[in-house]
N, C-alpha and C positions, 0 to 999 in steps of 0.2 A: 527902811529897815528890812522889808521883804526882799529887796534886791540884794542887800548885804547877806541875808540868810541864804539866798539861792547861790551866791558866790561861794560862801563857806561850804555849802553842801556839795557844790561841783568840785571844789578842791578836794573834799573828803573822798568823793567817788573816784577822782583821777588818781589820788594817792593809793586808794585801795586797789585800783586796777593795776597800777605800777607794781604794787607789792605782789599781786597774784602772778604777774608776768616774770617774777624772779625765777631764774633757772637754778634748780638744785642739782648741781653736778657732783657726783660721788665717784671716787676711784677706789680700787681694791688696795693698792699699795702706794707708798710714798712717791716713787719715781713718776708714776702717772699723774699724781697730784701736782708734782713740780711742773710737768709739761702743761697741764691744764691751767696752772696759775699764770704761766706766761701768756696764754691765750686770753684768759679772763681779766688780765691786768686792768685796773681802773673801772671794772664793771662789777665784779663779784669775786668771791673766794671759793675755790673748790674744797670739798671735804674728802677725807680718806677713811677707809673702813678699818684697816689693820693698824693697831697702835705701834709705836716704836719698839723694836726688838722682837716683835712677833714674827713667827715663821710664815712665809707666804705659802709654804707647802702644807703645813699642818696648823690649823687654828680653829678654835671653838668660838663661834660668834656668840655674843651676849644677846638677849632678847631685844635690847635697844638697837644693836647693830642690825639685826634682822628687820626691825621696823623701818630703820633708815634706808636699808637696801630696797625694801619694797616701795617706799614712798618717793625715792629720788627720781627726778625727771630724766636724768642721763646717768648711766652707770658704765664705767670702763674697767675691764679686767683683762689680764694677759690671756687667760684661757685655761683649760683643764690640764695642760702640761705644766702649769705653775700652781694654780689654786684649785685643785680638784674638788676641795670641800665646798666650793661655791656653785658648782654645776647645777644641783637640784634647786638651789635658791634662785639663781638667775632665770631658770626655766619658768618659775612662777611669777616673775615680775610683770607688772602691767606697763611700766615705762620702758623707754628705749634702752637697750643694752648693747654694748659693743665688745666682742671678743677680739682683743688686739691682735693675737697671733694669726688671724685669718685676713687681716687687712691687705688689700692688694698694694703692691709697691714696696713691701718690706723686704729686707735682706735677712734671710733666716739661715741659721747654722744648726748643725746636728753634732752631738757629742762624738768626739773621736775623729771627725773628718779632717780637722786641721793637723792633727798629729799623724794621721795615716799618710798625709801628703809629704811628710818629712821622715819617713821610715829609713831613709838612707843617710841620715845625719847621726850625730853622736848623742842626741838627747834620747832619754828613755821616757816614753809617755804611755806606758801600759796601764797605769793606775787611773781610776776615775772615781768620782763620788759614788757613794753607795746608792743614791737615788738617781744618778745620772747615767743611765745605761748607754753604751756606745750605740749610735744610730738613732737615739731618741732626740726629739727637738730640744734644743737649748733655748729655753724660754726667757733668758736674761737679755732679751732683745733691745731693751731701752738703752743699753750701754753703747749702742752705735748711734752717733749723732744723726745720720741719715734716716734711721728708723724713728728717732724722736720727731723729726720734721714730718714724716708720714702721719704719725699719731696726732701731732698738732694740727695738721691740715684737716684731718677727720673731725677733730674736736671743734675747730673753727666753723666748719660747715654745719655740724649738728647744732651748735649754739646759735648760729645765724638763723637757722630754720625755726627754732623755738623763740628766738628773741630778735626779730628783724630790725627793731629800732637800734640795736647795737651792732648790726652786721658789719658796718664799716670799721668799727673799733676792733672787732675780732680779727678782721683781715689785716688791719694796720699792726696789731700786736703780733700776728703771725709773720708778717714781713720783717718786723724788728727782730723777732726771735730767730728767723732764718739768717739775718745779717750777723747777729751776735754769735751764732753757732759757727758760721763760716770763719769769723775772726778767731774764735777760740780754737777751732780745729787747726788753724795754721800755727798757733802758738804751741799747742800740744805736739804737733808733728815735729816742730823744730827742736823742742826740748827732749822728747822721748827718742828721737832718732839717734841720740848719742849713747843710749844705754840698751839698745836692742839686743846686744850680744851678752848681756850680763845674766847669770842664772838666778832664778827665783822659784820658790815653791809656794803653793797655796793650800789652804785647808778646805776650800769650797770652790768647785769648778764653775765659777760664776762670771769670769772676766774675759772669755774668749772673744766676744764681740769687740770689746775695748782693745784687747791685745791685737786682734787682726787689723783694727783701724790704725794702730800706731806702731806696727812692726815689732811687737813684743810676743814672747811665747814662754809660758811657764814650763819649767823642767820637770814638774811632777806635782801630784796631788796627794797630800797626806790625809787620806780618808780613813776614818776609824770604823767605817761600816755602820753609820747611824750614830746613836748616842753611846753605844758600848765602847769601853776602853779596849784598845787592841792588845793582843797577847804579847808576851816578851819577845817572841821570835819576830813578829811583825814590826815591833818597835826597833829591834836590832837591824832589820832590813832597811827601814826608813832612815835610820841614823847612818847606815853605811852609804846610802845615796847622798846624804848631806856631806859626808866626809869626802866622797869622790868628787863632788861639785866644787869643793874648795870654798873661798869666800862667796857667800850668797845671801839672799834675803828670803825670809819666810813670812808670809802674810796671813794673818788670821782675821776673823770678823768679830765685831762687837756682838754682845755687850761685854764679854770677858775673854781674856787671853786663855786659851786652853792649856791645861797643865802639860799636855803632850808636847806643846811647843817648847816649854822649858826643858823637858826631858830630852828631846831630840837635839836641841841646840847647845846643851851644856858642854862647855869646853871647846866648842868649835867656832871658827870664824864666821858666825852667822848673825845677822841682824834681824830682829823681830819688829814687825810693824803691823798696824791695823788698817785694813781696807774695808770700806762699807759700801757695798753695791746698792744699798737701799737708801742711803743718805738720811739715816734716822734723825740726825741732829740738825739737819738743814731746814731753814725757814722756808715755808711754801709761799714764795713770792715770784715776781716776774723773772728773776735771775737765779732761782733756786736750782733748776736743772743744770745750768752752766756751772754753778758751784759744786754740784755733785761730780761732774766730769773733771773740773779743776782739782778737786780734792783727791780723786783717784790718780790723776796724772802727777800731781805734786808728791803724793806719798810714794808712788812707784819710783819716780825720778830721784827723790831725795835719798831713798835707801840704796838704789842701784848705783847712783853717782858716788856713793861713799865706799863702794867695794874696792 
C-alpha cells in the first residue's frame, strides 16, 4: 500500500511539473498567432491579445488583457510602428518580449518606396493612408512569406529554450512550415502572374509586401483621412480616378463595406471585394497562416481575373 501511495504521489508531482513547464505564448495580433500556431502544433496553442476586428493601431486593453500580457512567458508584437499603445506595457513585463520589426533577417519596406520607383509609368500613386506617411516603416511585414519564416524561426528558438523537452518537435514543425510555404508561394506566383497588369484600388495601404512578392501594384489608395468622411470635392476626385482606370477592382477591409465604396463605384465598371490582412476569421492552427495568404491571393485573383 505504501509503495502504491508513493507511485501515485510521484505521478502527481510529475504531472504538476509538466503543467508548470507549459509555455504561455501570447501575440499581439492574429497573424503572429497563426505563425506561432504552426510552430507549436501538437504541443500547445498560442493566445492573441487583440480580438477580431480590433484596430492594431488603436486599441484600449481591458484589465484582463493587461494581466495576461504581464503574465505570459513569451510575448510577440510587431512594434511601435504598428501597436504604439503597447509600448509602455511591454516595457513593464517580466517575461521575454520580442519586437518583431527589429528581428535580423527581415525584409522591410517603407511607405512610398515602391511607388517612387515607378514614377515614369502611367500609374498615379500620390495618395497614402492618413496614418501611413511616406518614408515611415510599413509594419504589415507578416504578409511576406520570407518574413513569416524569420518570425517562425525566432519563435521556435525561444520555445525550445523554455521547453527543451519539445525542442525537436518545434524544429520539425518549423521545417514543415517552411516546406508548405515554399509550395504555396509557387502556387500563388503562378496564379497572380496572370493579373499583374490589372488595375485595383485599396482603402488601406496594407498589402505592399504581398504585392511586391507576387508582381502586383495597387493603382491608388482611397484614404478618407482617418474616420472622417471626405468632402464632396475629394470624393469627386477619387471617382474621376476610377473612371480613368476603366474596369477595375476596389478592395475594402472587414468588418463592414464602407459607404464610400458604394458612392465611388456607383454606375462604373468596378467590382468590390473584401481583403483581410489580419485573417480575422481564420482558425489559429498549423495551417492558419497559409490560409491567410491563400485567402488574399484568391480574392485578388478572382476579382482581377473577372475584369
